[in-house]
N, C-alpha and C positions, 0 to 999 in steps of 0.2 A: 518242689521239683515235679510233683505229679501233675498238678493242674495248671499252674502258672501264676504269675504275680497279679494278674487282673482279677482273679477269683477272690471274692470276699468270703472268708471262712465262716464268719458269724451270720451273714445274711445271704450268702450265695445259694443258688439253687443248683443241685447236681444235674437237673434236667438240661441246664445250659452248657454242660461240658461235653466234649466230643467222646466218642466211644473209646478212642485210644487213651485219652486223659482218664477216663473212668477205669479202664483196665490198669493203667499205671498206678492210680490211687489204690485200687484193690491190692495190687502186688505189694505196695509200700505198707499197707495196713497188715497184710499177711506176714510180712517180714517183722513188723513191730510185735505182732502177736507171738511169733516164734521166739523172739528175743525175751519177751516177758515170760513165756513158758520155761525157757532155759534158765532164766534168773530164779524162778520159783523152784525149779529142780535143784539148782545149786544151793539154795537156802536149805532145802530138805536134806540134801547130802551133808551139809555142814552140821545140821542138828543130829543126824544119825551118827556122824563121826564123833560129835561131842558125847552122845550117849554111850557109844562103844568105849571111848576113852575113859569115861567115868565108871563104866562097869568092869573094866580090866583091872585086876589087882596089880600092884607094883611088882615088877620083875626083880628077882634077887640080883644083886650086883655081881655075885661070883658065879652065876650060872651062864657059861659061855654059849650054850645051845639055845637058851631062852630068847636072847636078844635077836638073832636072825629070824627066828620063828615069829616073834612079835612084829618085826619090821615087814615080813612078808604078808602079814594079815592087816597091816595098817592101811587105812583109807587115805588117799592123797589129800593134801590140804587144798581143797577146792574153794572153800569159803572160810572166812575167819570165824572160828567157832566161838570166839569171845563176843562177836558182834551180835546184838539182839536180833532175834527173828522179827521181821516186820511183814506186814501184809502188803505185798507187791507195791513197792514204792513207784514202780513205773506206771501204776494205775493213775496216780496223781499227775504224772507227766504226760500221759497218753494224749489228752486233748491238745497240749502244746505241740507234741510231736506230729499229730495229725494235721494241725494248722500249718506247721512248718513244711510238712510233706506236700500239702496242698498248694502252698504259696511258691515253693521252689520250682 
């Protein structure tokens, strides 16, 4: 979308693109970087949530005041805590996304 279908991603030269196309490509790459950063932050939050859940002792079933307090401190389920933490899977997909952005 940023450069156009005539641009060959593998052998194309960025010197051949217009200023507007270069700006659009830069904006697309910035957006992809932000998405990757947010994804990594979500993974970290999921790991923190799992550590907090593992560190909290089980609340007694008959303590009516403990349940609301525990719910107030709970971290929202942003990432599946059971999912293994991976190193930025978007890093593997980034070249394909850049190529897609350049061609569209």
